[in-house]
Every structure is written in structure tokens, then in C-alpha cells.
N, C-alpha and C positions, 0 to 999 in steps of 0.2 A: 626494488619495493621498499617503499618506506611506509610505515604505519604509525598514524597519528591517531590519538583517541581525542573524541570531542563530543562531550553530552549526549553519550547514548551511541554516537556513531565512530566508525573508524575509517580513517582516510588511507588510500592505496595509490601509490605513484610509481606510474609506467610498468603497470604489469603486463608480461609478456602473455596475449591471450592466445596467439598461434600463429601460424604461418600459412599463407595463402597458397591454393594451388590452382587458381583459377576458375575452379567449380565450385567450392563449399562457399554457401553465402551467410551460416549459423554458425555463431561462434557463442563459448558460454565464458562468463567471467568467474573467477575461482570464490567471489565472494558476493553474496546477497542474502537479503533485500537490497537492492541499490537505492540510495536517495534520490527521489525523482529530480533530473535536470544537473545531477551533480558530475555526470560523468564526461569524461573528453575521449574519444576515440581516434587514434592515429593509425594509418596506415604508412608504411615505410616513414614515419615522422611527419606525415602531413596530417594536421588536424581535420577531421569529416565532419560533415553537418548531418545533424537529427532532423529526420522529418518523414513523412510519406512520400513525398516526391524529392529526398535530398537523397544524402550517402547512405542512411542507416536508419534502423528502427530499434527501440530496447523496450523489453518487458522486463521492467524493474523487479517485480516479485521473484523471478528466477534468475535474472542478470543474464537474459539471453539478449544477444546483439543478432541482427539479421540486416545484411547488407543489401541494396539495391543490386548492385551488381558484385560478383566475385570478386575479392582480391585477387591480384595477379600471382603467377606462381612464384613462390620463393618471398612475395610481401611479408612484411613482419607486421603483426597487428598487437598494438599496444593498448593500453587503458589506463588513465587515471580517474578514481571515483570515490566516492564513499558510500560505504555500506552500514545496516543498523546491526549493532551488537545483541545479543540475547533476544532476538526476535522471536515470538510465539504466536503460533495460530490457534485461535478459537473457532470452534465449530458449533454453530446450532445454539448459540446463547439466547435463552429465551428474555426479550424484553417487556412482552405481557402476552397474558392468556384470559383475559377477564375483562368484559367491557363494563363501565365506558372507558375506552382507550384514551390515552391524553397524546397530546402533540408533541411533548419532550421526552425524551429517556435517555440514560445514561449509560454508556457501555462499560461493563465492569473493570476494565484495564485500559490505559492510555498512558502515553499517547499513542495514536493508531497510527500506523504506516499509511501515508496518503494514496488512495485510489484500492486500497486493499479490502475494503468493506464491501458487502454485500448484505441489502437489507431483504428479507422476506416477509410476506404476507400470506396467509392460509385462511383457507373456510374449511377444514376440515377435510377437503377431498383433495382440492388442486391447492397448489402453492406456487406463486409467482414472485419475480424478481422487483423490487420498487428501482426507480431511475432516480440517481442522484440528481439535485437540482431541479427536477421536475414534481416528484414526490417528497423529498427530504433534502434538508442540507446537513453537515456534518462539521463539526470542531473539532480536528484531529488530534490538536493538543490536549482536550479535556474529555475526548471521546461523546460530545454531545449530540444527538441527534433531535433535530426538530422537523418535524412533519409539516408539508407547506399547507396541508388543510386536516381536516379532522380524518384520520386513519381510516374510520369507517365508511367515509365518503371517497377516500381515495381507494379502498378495497372494492367497493361495489359499485363504483361508477363504469360506466362502459368506457372501452379504449378509446371510442372517437371523442369521449369527453375527458381523456386523460387521466383515466383510471385503469384498474387491474381486470375488471370484468368478473370479479368473483361472484359469488352469491350472498356470501357473509364475511365477515373476520372473527376466526377464532383465535389468531395465534400471530404475534410478529417475533420474528428471529434475527440473529444478526450473524455472520462470520465475517472475521477480520483478523488481520496481525497487529499485533503491537510489539513493542521493543521498551527495555527496562533501561532508566538513566543511571549512571554509573552515581554513587554519591560518596561524597568525601567527609569527613570528620573535621568542623569548623572549631568545636568549642567542646572541652572536658572539664565537668565539674568537679569541685571538691570530691563529691560523692562518687566519682567515676561513672557518671552519667554522659553520654555522648549528645550532641545535637549534630545532627546529619544534615548536609545540603545536598538537594538533587539538582 
């Protein structure tokens, strides 16, 4: 297994994930969250295809590999992939709780791990999840949330109109996972001040 640091991520090469027994379909990578699309999964050295109708699927946040068919008894499962280092889960971050609500919000921490976010709207009684691309878009690099319409309209429109069907909007919150980029010293001034690059 070789580890290489790269801009807040770490690479793992040919990790032995497990040995097939002809029945087990679910295996777990040693490190996670996994960078989406970075993994290469092998069974006895043969590269497997990712997808719902292919060889396996992956749940990136927990590094869980699920095979469509259980690897044969004695088959060696290996993986090469990247994962985020210093990842931190944030739960219930308040984006806004006062009308009028804005269309653009900035998460307190970034970059955000792609696909890790859940945006919620509440009317004080019920809380519902917003749908990415339908109700909002996100820039994972900057943590910028942009609602596709006025948040009050999204919250109170009926579901058949593409809304959430709430009676009002009193609170917008977010859950997400972000990671810290490593920094390096690129300059030290004469008085000892350091200029850091991320």
C-alpha cells in the first residue's frame, strides 16, 4: 500500500480489502470519505466496473463497496483510491432563520465533500429535505448554496408544483462534511512572518 498526499487528499494503492467467500457482497475500505470517482476495485487483479447494473456500487462517505454478485471463494479484492484527510462532519448549521430569506448562502466551512450535503427547510413543525439541482445548486469548492427560486416559494409551494409543501419557512439548515487543505510555507519575511499557501 502506497500513500501519497495531494491537496487535502491521500492516495492508497492496492489495498487488500478482503477475501471472497462466495457469499459476502459488502466490503469496507480502510479509509474514507472516498473521493468520488477515484476508486479502482479489482477482484483477483481484474478491474471491476462501477454502476447499478455493473459489478459494484460504492458509498463514498463510509467507503462501503457492494458487489452485485459475491466474489468467489478465495478471490482477493483490492482497491486503489483517494480519500479526504481531516474530514469533519457538520450537523445543523443554521443558514438563516429570519425573513426575508436570501437565495445565496455560504457554508461556514469549505471545501465541501461532493454529495455530502443535505439542506433542510422547516416551518417550525415539520422539516423537509431540499433536492439538489431541483431546489438548489452548490459550489463544493467555495461552499456556496444558490437556491433555484425564492426560498419561501420553494418551502410553501405544493409538492406537485416542485415545492416542499410546508405551511411557512422559519429556518434553513445544512448538514455537510468538509475537509482541510494542507498548507505549505512559501515565504518567510525578515521579521519572521510566514506566508502560507493552501
